[in-house]
N, C-alpha and C positions, 0 to 999 in steps of 0.2 A: 595542256593535256603533253604531256612529255613527247619526244619522237618515236615512233611504233607503236605508239597505244591507238588503239582504235576502237569503236563502239561496238558492241556486239551486233547492233541493229542495221552496221554498214553492209553486211551479210544476207540481210532480209532484206534489202531493196528489191524492185522489182521481177525480174525471175530466174532472180541466183539460184534460188533454188530448186529451176528445174531442170533434170539432169537428162532428160531425152531431147533424141536429136530433130530438129526441124527435118519437114520433108525433104530439103536442098539438100541438109548436112546426109540425109540417107540415102540421097543421089549418090550425093560428092562418095559417100564412104563405099557403095556399092561399085561403082566405076572403077577407081581408083584401084580396090583390090580384085576385080578382074582383072583390069590392065597388069599390075604389077604381077600377078601369078603367072598370067600366061606369056607375058613378055620378058620379066625381070628375075621373079622367080630361077627359068630353066638355066639361067647362063649365069647366077651366083656361088655357084662352086669353079665355074670354069676359071672366074677373075681372079680368083684366089689360088687355084693351083697350078696357072700360068704365067701370073704379073703381068699378063696382057693388058693395055689400055683399053678404054671403048674404043668399041668401032663407030665410024658414020652412019652405020646404018641404025644402031643399037643407039647412039643419044639422040638421033632424029626421032625414035618411036617417042622419047620424054618428051622433046621439044615439039613435037605435034599434038600429043595428051595435053597439053598446056600446063604442064606442070613448073616451067620455068614462069609462069605470066603473073602467078596467084595473085601478089600486092605490087605490082607492078603500076606507072602512071597508067591511064585509062587509054593516053594516044600513043602508049606503046602497047596495048594489048593489054593490060591491066587488067584482072576478071573482078576486082573489090573481094575479096576474099576475105574473111576475119580472122582473128588470131585463131582461132577454136577452129574456124574448116581448114585453116593451113593445120592444125595438131594432129587433124582426123587424118588430111594427107601423111604428114610423117609418120603416123600410127602405121596405115596401110600400107606405104611404101618400105616398110622394117619389118613388114612380114616376109614379105620378098628376099629385098637384099637393104640391108640397114644403111651399108655405105652410101645412097643413092641418094639417103637424105640430106647429105653434105649440098649434092650439089644442087637441091629444092630448097635448101634454107639458107645458101648462099644467096638466090637467086631473090629470095623473102630481101633478105637484110639488102641488098641494092634497091629494094623498093621503098624501103624504110628511108635510106640515104641520098632519091633521087633529087626531091627537094631542093636538098643542099649543096649538090653539084653545080660545077658552072653550067652553064644552058649549050657549049661545046663539048663536054664530058658527058654528059647526058644521050648526046645524039649520036656518040662514037660508042661508048659500053656500055647500054641497056641494050639497044638490037642487040650488038654482038653474044651478050649473056641471055638474053631469052631467047637465042639462035643454038646455043648446046657449048659455046667456049666457055672456060672454066675462070673462076676468077679466086683469090684468095686473100684471109683476111689475117693479118700479123701485130697482134696484142702481144702475145707471151717474150720472155725473154730467157736466156738459162739462167741469169741471176735473181727474177725476179719472179718468174714461175708466177702462180695464182694472183700473187701480188701487182693489179694491172697501173697502179697508180706510181710503182717499183720501175719507173720506164728510163732509161739510160741512150735509147737508141736517140740520137740528137739531131734534128731540122736548125738548120743557121739560114738564114737570112742573107740571100745575095742579089741586091739590087731588085729586078720582078722575079726572081728564080728562090726554092730553097735546095739547098744543099743537104740530103740526109747521112748519116754516119751512124755504123751499130749495126747488132744483130738482132733476128727473132729465128726464133726456133717453135713446134709445134704447131707445123702450118701445114694445111690439107693443100692437096694437088700442086706441092711444087715441084719443079720444072714443067708443070704440063698448064699449069694457068697463064692466061695471057695479061694479069690486072692484078693489084693488091694493093687493098687498101692497109695501110701501117701507120700505129701510134706512133708517135715521135715526142720529144723535148721539145718547145721551143719558148718555156717560159724554167721560173724557178722550180723549186722541188714540188713534190707533192701530186696530185693529184690535176688541180687547175694549172698545171705549167704545159701541159699538153695537148698534142695536134693532131689530127688526123689528116692521111693524105691518099690520095691515089696517083697509084705511081705502077704504068706500064712494064712486064717484064722484061723486054725487051732494052729497058735504059740502061746505058753504059755505065757502067759500076757494081749493077746487081748479080748477083751468082748464089747458086743452090748448093744443097746437096739433100741426099732422099737418107735415111735410115731405115733399118729394118725392124720390123716389128711383128711380132706372134699375130696377132690380128689388124683388120683396117688398112688393108694393102690394099685395095682400089683407090684407097683417099690418099696416097702417094705422100705422106709428109714426111717432114723433113726441116731444115731451115732454111734461110736468107741472111745474107750477109750486101748491106749498104754500104757503098765506099766511095765517098762524095759522087753518088746518085745525084743529080740535078734534075730539077723539074720545076716547072713552069707555078707560078705564084696561084693561079688560076687552078692548081692541081689539089691545093687546100679543101677539103670538104665541112663545109660550113663557115663556123668564126677560128682565130686561132686563139689559142689555150682552152681549145669548150670540146677536147678530142673525145676527155675522158667521158665525156654525156654520152657520146655516142656508141663507145665500147659499153656502157654498163647499158645504155637502150638496147642491145642489141642482144649481150648477154641475158639480158632481165627474161625477155619472151624464149629467147632459143634454150633455155634450163629449162624449158617445159617440153622442148623437139627431143632434146639429145633422148630423155626417158621413157619419151612415146615411142620414139624410133624401135627402143630397146622392148618395152613391153611388147608391140607387134613383131616380132622376131621372137619374144617368148612365149606369146599367145599361139604361133602357128606350131611351136615347136612341142607346145603340150597337146594340141589339139592332133599333131600327127601322133602325138604319146598314146593318147585316147584311146584314137583306132585300134594301134597297134597292141594294146591291152585290151582290148573289147577281141581279138584274132587270139591274141596267144592264151595258152591252152596250161593250165599248173594246175595236176591231182581232178583231172574232169571237169574244168569247169573254166572260166575266161578269166583271167591275170583278173579285171575290173572287177569282177566281185568278188575278191578276198577283202576283206574290210581294211586290211592296213593298206593296199594300198589304194582302195578309191577314196580313203579320209586324206594321201599324200597329192592324189592329184586335185579333191575337195580346199586343200590350201593353195596350194598354189593359185589357184581360180578367185578364190578371195581375196589373195596380194594381189593379185594383177587387178583384178577390178576395185581395189582400194588404190592402187597407185594410178591406176586412168583416170581415176574421179581427181584425185590431187591435181593432179595437170589437169582437166580441162577446167578446176573451177578457177585454179591460179592465171589462167587465157582467158578465161570469163571476166573474171576481174580487167585486166590488160587491157577488153575491148572494150567494156564498161569506163575504162579512165581513171580507174581505181589502183591504187599500192598493193605491189602483189610480188613484194621481193621478200617477204619473208613464204608465203606461199609455195613461189616456183624454188624457192631453195629447199624446203620440201618436198616438193615433187622431185627437183633432181638429184639431190642425196639418195633416197629413200627409193625413188621408182627405177634408179640404177642395178641399186641394193638388188631390189625384190626382183626384177629380171633374170637379174643373174643368177640368183638361186632358184628359179625356176626351169631356169637352163639345165642347171646343175643337176636338180632334183631329175628331167627329161632324161638326161644321160644315164644316170644312175638305172631309172626306169624300163630304161630298151636293152638293160643286161651288159653284152660285151660290146653287142649293135652298135649302142651309146655312144662308144669311143672310138669309132670305125666310119673314117671319112667318107664312106659310102654317102652314111648321114650326113645329112647339114648341123645337128643336134652342135659339132666339136666348134665349129667353125663360126656359128651364133653368139657361143659360147666365146671363144677367142673375139671376136668384134668388139663384143660389149662389155669385157671387159673393162677393156682402155679407157670405155666410159663415165667411167669412176673419178675419172681424172680431170675429164671434158670439162670445161666452162666453170672453172675452182672443185677442188676434192672437196669431200665427206667433211672432213676439219671446217674448210670455209664456210659451208653452209650452216654449221650446228651454232656458227659464230654470229651469224645473219638472222638467224630464228631465235638462238640465245638475245641479240638485240633486242628485237622484236617483243619476246615476252616480256623481257626485264624491264625494258628502260637502258639509253646510253648508260645514264648515270650507275648501273648496277649490271653491267654486261663488260665482257672482257674486251670488245672495242668497240 
């Protein structure tokens, strides 16, 4: 069997085809939705308009809800959530504030890395992140973009230390995070020469800049510069030259969290738009009773449901220990695209109100548009899918 080929029966094993949520998952969905709409949604537009950072009181609500402990080790209060469970959380958070999903997914990533962290790093950073301090991931570089193996940031051994030099970009929480996990080259060319490091952001030689974006203002996107940043050998995550494995593991499942948060945002706009159209009168009847309008709403609902199912199928495969790279790529490129199309449709169906900043639709679209590039743009994912369905010998890469 060539790489990428899988028997059809793989998708029929066990309960893979059961699309219903368990009682516990329904409870997760309902409780997170209630929390998000009561506590997060009222502040959604405020952060965008003012440029302010999250207040301690606001962050405490997220911490107290347990949203930063979903997959942490049990000894640190971890709740043992499955990846499907985490996806449900990301979707529901996306209904209220798509950007808060970054904080939650970063804590999930830390849980996945925990067993490969030196015990002293576990004791220092897991409680701090679980209690609301920010962390960043630094994979992307200016010249490499989505090519995670084309890293030039260099880590050079110096006795019991490593010295990092290079530049990373497109990093969330730049300037507010307390620790960053960085990929750097420790070996030869290509993916197998990369390692992963835990670097406190107050380490001498590390500096940051932020850039202005049309959306995602709360995530503080920016660049980090490493100028002879010196860290102990124990700050390496896992083994030397296995950093690419960590990067792909995290990016792999995160490619479903990204679209699910966008789908949550689009679903919320769709629900708000439907309520508006039920009340809006056109020629003596509600706008929703006009066939053209109703059909557009039906198309939006269909697209969101299909995209949602792609995401949860991929996460279900992940939970079962099965390959999910092609499914996650399908979910990522198409799920975000669908969410953005639905958000645009909602803006249009709201008429001139839809473009007003009084309503949240335009901000949701601004926040989600950039997600078409996050964790790889459309072209990368289509290449992964092509490789899976054609086999490596007949695919572009």
